[in-house]
C-alpha positions as CSV (number, residue, x, y, z in Angstrom):
1,M,0.0,0.0,0.0
2,K,2.9,2.4,0.8
3,E,4.1,2.2,-2.8
4,K,0.6,2.8,-4.2
5,I,0.2,5.9,-2.0
6,L,3.7,7.1,-3.0
7,E,2.9,6.6,-6.7
8,K,-0.5,8.4,-6.6
9,A,0.8,11.2,-4.4
10,T,3.8,11.9,-6.8
11,D,1.4,12.0,-9.7
12,M,-1.0,14.4,-8.0
13,F,1.9,16.6,-6.7
14,L,3.4,16.9,-10.2
15,N,0.1,17.8,-11.8
16,L,-1.4,20.0,-9.1
17,G,1.4,21.2,-6.9
18,F,2.8,20.2,-3.5
19,K,0.8,22.8,-1.5
20,S,-2.4,22.4,-3.5
21,V,-2.8,18.6,-2.8
22,T,-4.1,17.9,0.7
23,M,-4.1,14.5,2.5
24,D,-7.9,14.6,2.2
25,D,-7.6,15.0,-1.6
26,L,-5.2,12.0,-1.8
27,A,-7.4,9.8,0.4
28,T,-10.5,10.7,-1.7
29,E,-8.7,10.0,-4.9
30,M,-7.4,6.6,-3.7
31,G,-10.7,5.6,-2.0
32,I,-8.9,5.0,1.3
33,S,-9.0,6.7,4.7
34,K,-6.5,9.4,5.8
35,K,-5.6,7.1,8.7
36,T,-4.3,4.6,6.2
37,I,-2.0,7.2,4.7
38,Y,-0.8,8.3,8.2
39,T,0.1,4.6,9.0
40,H,2.8,4.9,6.3
41,F,3.7,8.6,6.4
42,E,3.6,10.4,9.7
43,N,2.8,13.8,8.1
44,K,2.5,15.5,4.8
45,T,6.1,16.8,4.9
46,K,7.4,13.2,5.1
47,L,5.2,12.2,2.2
48,V,6.5,15.1,0.1
49,Q,10.1,14.2,1.0
50,E,9.6,10.5,0.1
51,C,7.8,11.4,-3.2
52,T,10.5,13.8,-4.4
53,Y,13.4,11.4,-3.4
54,S,11.6,8.5,-5.0
55,L,11.2,10.5,-8.3
56,F,14.8,11.6,-8.1
57,N,16.0,8.0,-7.7
58,Q,13.8,6.8,-10.6
59,I,15.3,9.5,-12.9
60,N,18.8,8.8,-11.6
61,T,18.4,5.1,-12.4
62,G,17.0,5.9,-15.9
63,I,19.8,8.2,-16.7
64,D,22.4,5.6,-15.6
65,F,20.7,3.1,-17.9
66,I,20.9,5.5,-20.8
67,C,24.5,6.3,-20.2
68,A,25.3,2.5,-20.0
69,N,24.1,2.1,-23.6
70,D,27.3,3.7,-24.9
71,K,25.6,5.8,-27.6
72,N,27.5,8.8,-28.9
73,P,27.4,11.7,-26.4
74,I,25.1,13.9,-28.6
75,E,22.4,11.2,-28.9
76,E,22.9,10.4,-25.2
77,L,21.9,14.0,-24.2
78,Y,18.8,13.9,-26.4
79,D,17.8,10.5,-24.9
80,I,18.2,11.9,-21.4
81,K,16.2,15.0,-22.3
82,R,13.3,12.8,-23.6
83,F,13.4,10.5,-20.6
84,V,13.4,13.4,-18.0
85,I,10.5,15.2,-19.8
86,S,8.4,12.0,-19.9
87,H,9.0,11.5,-16.1
88,L,8.2,15.1,-15.1
89,K,5.0,15.4,-17.1
90,D,6.3,18.5,-18.9
91,E,7.3,19.8,-15.5
92,K,4.8,22.5,-14.9
93,S,6.5,25.4,-13.0
94,S,3.8,25.5,-10.2
95,P,4.9,22.2,-8.4
96,Q,8.5,23.3,-8.4
97,Y,7.6,26.8,-7.2
98,Q,5.4,25.3,-4.4
99,L,8.1,22.9,-3.4
100,Q,10.7,25.7,-3.1
101,K,8.3,28.0,-1.2
102,Y,6.6,25.6,1.2
103,Y,9.2,22.9,1.6
104,P,12.5,24.8,1.3
105,K,14.7,22.2,3.1
106,I,13.5,19.4,0.9
107,F,14.0,21.6,-2.2
108,A,17.5,22.6,-1.2
109,N,18.5,19.0,-0.5
110,L,17.1,17.8,-3.8
111,R,18.7,20.7,-5.7
112,K,22.1,19.6,-4.2
113,K,21.6,16.0,-5.2
114,Q,20.5,17.0,-8.7
115,Y,23.5,19.3,-9.1
116,E,26.0,16.5,-8.1
117,L,24.4,14.0,-10.4
118,M,24.3,16.4,-13.3
119,Q,27.9,17.6,-12.8
120,E,29.2,14.0,-12.9
121,C,27.0,13.1,-15.9
122,T,27.9,16.2,-17.9
123,I,31.7,15.9,-17.3
124,K,31.6,12.2,-18.5
125,N,29.6,13.2,-21.5
126,I,32.0,16.0,-22.5
127,K,35.1,13.8,-22.0
128,R,33.6,11.1,-24.2
129,G,32.7,13.7,-26.9
130,L,36.3,14.9,-26.8
131,E,37.6,11.3,-27.2
132,L,35.4,10.7,-30.2
133,G,36.3,14.0,-31.8
134,I,32.8,15.3,-31.9
135,Y,33.4,18.1,-29.3
136,R,36.0,20.7,-29.8
137,E,39.3,19.8,-28.2
138,N,40.0,23.2,-26.7
139,L,37.0,23.1,-24.4
140,N,37.4,23.9,-20.7
141,I,35.5,20.9,-19.3
142,E,34.8,22.4,-15.9
143,F,33.4,25.7,-17.4
144,V,31.3,24.0,-20.0
145,S,29.7,21.6,-17.5
146,R,28.9,24.4,-15.1
147,I,27.5,26.7,-17.7
148,Y,25.3,23.9,-19.0
149,I,24.0,23.0,-15.6
150,S,23.3,26.7,-14.8
151,G,21.4,27.0,-18.1
152,V,19.3,23.9,-17.3
153,A,18.3,25.6,-14.1
154,S,17.7,29.1,-15.7
155,I,15.2,27.8,-18.3
156,K,13.0,26.8,-15.4
157,D,13.1,30.3,-13.9
158,E,9.8,32.1,-14.5
159,R,11.5,35.5,-14.4
160,F,13.5,34.7,-17.5
161,F,11.1,32.4,-19.3
162,P,7.5,33.2,-18.2
163,E,5.0,30.3,-18.5
164,G,3.1,30.7,-21.8
165,N,6.0,32.2,-23.8
166,F,7.5,28.7,-24.5
167,S,6.4,25.2,-23.7
168,P,8.8,23.3,-21.4
169,K,9.6,20.9,-24.3
170,E,10.5,23.8,-26.6
171,L,12.7,25.3,-24.0
172,Q,14.5,22.0,-23.5
173,D,15.0,21.6,-27.3
174,Y,16.2,25.2,-27.9
175,F,18.6,25.0,-24.9
176,L,20.1,21.6,-25.8
177,E,20.7,22.7,-29.4
178,Y,22.2,26.0,-28.2
179,H,24.6,24.1,-25.9
180,L,25.7,21.6,-28.4
181,R,26.2,24.0,-31.3
182,G,28.7,25.9,-29.1
183,I,30.9,22.8,-28.4
184,V,30.7,20.5,-31.5
185,T,33.3,19.9,-34.2
186,P,32.2,19.7,-37.8
187,K,31.8,15.9,-37.3
188,G,29.6,16.5,-34.3
189,R,27.6,19.1,-36.1
190,Q,26.7,16.6,-38.8
191,I,25.4,14.2,-36.0
192,L,23.5,17.0,-34.4
193,N,21.9,18.1,-37.6
194,D,20.8,14.5,-38.4
195,I,19.2,14.2,-35.0
196,I,17.3,17.5,-35.3
197,N,16.2,16.7,-38.9
198,S,14.9,13.3,-37.9
199,T,12.8,14.7,-35.0
200,H,11.2,17.3,-37.4
201,E,10.2,14.7,-40.0
């Protein structure tokens, strides 16, 4: 039952927001009593914490699986982008904003874990791209990885990209192409163009 509650709560939180969904809403949606929920989660904060960590671990496992496939690094980034978007349900900005505002400790802890995972993943991706000759050899790996991660965070910031101006998917597409065009060699550019053309067909 705990897994079912976790699954349904995560789904509702991502669609409606962490503050918006009450324990009553969750109990009603699942056709169970609030008491049953409290048997597994002592309070809503605990439930939010377990939902966000569970989602993070699922995404982490999925990214590890994609990286283990040994595709070329450009394809790998596109596969990761598609996987993350499918898991975050287009990641509406409201749930993230509510998590940051009402559960700042959980948000900060999650942000730190995400940063560490992305840093490790991005550095590996850049090194492999250099080895294969599809990323420019004069890149400063540390700088490129950090600017990429800060860009991923920035496109989720409502101040820079107000909801309604771009869809989350468009933003991800534009940003990934922008990042890659700055670091690829002519050989890498050909791979990038082929991927972009195949998605537009």
